[in-house]
C-alpha positions as CSV (number, residue, x, y, z in Angstrom):
1,M,44.6,-12.2,259.7
2,T,40.8,-12.7,260.4
3,A,39.0,-10.6,263.1
4,Q,37.5,-12.4,265.7
5,V,33.7,-13.2,265.4
6,E,31.1,-13.8,268.2
7,I,27.8,-14.5,267.5
8,Y,24.9,-14.2,270.5
9,T,22.1,-16.8,269.2
10,T,19.3,-19.0,270.6
11,P,18.1,-22.0,269.1
12,Y,15.6,-22.2,266.6
13,C,16.2,-18.7,265.5
14,G,16.1,-18.1,262.1
15,Y,17.7,-15.1,262.0
16,C,20.7,-16.4,263.8
17,R,21.1,-19.7,261.2
18,M,20.8,-16.8,258.5
19,A,23.7,-15.0,259.9
20,K,25.9,-17.9,260.8
21,Q,24.8,-19.5,256.8
22,L,26.6,-16.3,255.6
23,L,29.7,-16.6,257.7
24,A,29.8,-20.2,256.7
25,R,29.7,-19.6,252.9
26,K,32.3,-17.0,253.7
27,N,34.3,-19.9,255.7
28,V,34.7,-17.6,259.0
29,T,35.3,-19.2,262.1
30,Y,33.2,-17.8,264.7
31,T,32.2,-17.9,268.8
32,E,28.9,-18.6,269.6
33,I,27.4,-17.7,272.7
34,D,23.9,-19.2,273.2
35,V,22.0,-17.0,275.6
36,S,18.7,-18.8,275.6
37,G,19.0,-20.2,279.3
38,D,21.4,-17.7,280.9
39,P,19.7,-14.1,281.9
40,A,23.2,-13.0,282.9
41,L,24.7,-13.8,279.8
42,R,21.8,-12.4,277.8
43,Q,22.5,-9.1,280.1
44,K,25.8,-8.9,278.9
45,M,24.7,-9.3,275.3
46,V,22.5,-6.4,275.9
47,E,25.2,-4.0,277.3
48,R,27.5,-5.0,274.5
49,A,24.9,-4.4,271.9
50,D,24.3,-0.9,273.4
51,G,20.7,-2.1,274.2
52,G,19.9,-4.3,271.3
53,T,17.9,-7.0,272.8
54,T,17.4,-9.3,270.0
55,V,19.1,-12.0,268.4
56,P,21.7,-12.4,266.7
57,Q,23.7,-9.6,268.2
58,I,27.3,-10.0,266.1
59,F,30.7,-8.5,266.8
60,I,33.3,-8.5,264.4
61,G,36.8,-7.8,265.8
62,G,35.2,-5.5,268.6
63,T,33.1,-3.9,266.4
64,H,29.2,-4.5,266.9
65,V,27.9,-5.2,263.8
66,G,24.3,-5.5,264.7
67,G,21.7,-8.1,263.5
68,C,21.3,-10.8,260.5
69,D,19.8,-8.0,258.4
70,D,22.9,-5.6,259.5
71,L,25.2,-8.3,258.8
72,Y,23.5,-9.0,255.1
73,E,23.9,-5.3,254.3
74,M,27.6,-5.0,255.4
75,N,28.4,-7.7,253.0
76,D,25.9,-6.5,249.9
77,A,27.9,-3.0,250.6
78,G,31.1,-4.8,250.3
79,N,32.4,-4.0,254.0
80,L,32.3,-7.6,255.5
81,D,35.0,-8.8,253.9
82,K,37.2,-5.5,255.1
83,L,36.0,-5.9,258.6
84,L,36.8,-9.3,258.5
85,A,40.3,-8.8,257.3
86,G,40.9,-6.4,260.2
87,Q,40.4,-3.1,258.4
88,T,38.6,-0.2,259.5
89,V,35.4,0.3,258.0
90,T,33.0,3.8,258.5
91,P,29.1,3.3,257.9
């Protein structure tokens, strides 16, 4: 079973594109939430991300991963696949 993945994005965001490309390479389906034209949705993102205002903000199985760099670091450390599989990952 694969954990649910949500990614808050805006159009033309290079970091958003890079994060989505990594997920695509891993054949991960995700829900993309475009916050560019919706201040209320952006505020919800900020609240969920503990004050994170930049995009992307990525959540896997309810865990706040962070942004694109955080996603790649998690992947490089071998923890992304574990989190996607629903396993608990300690930082």
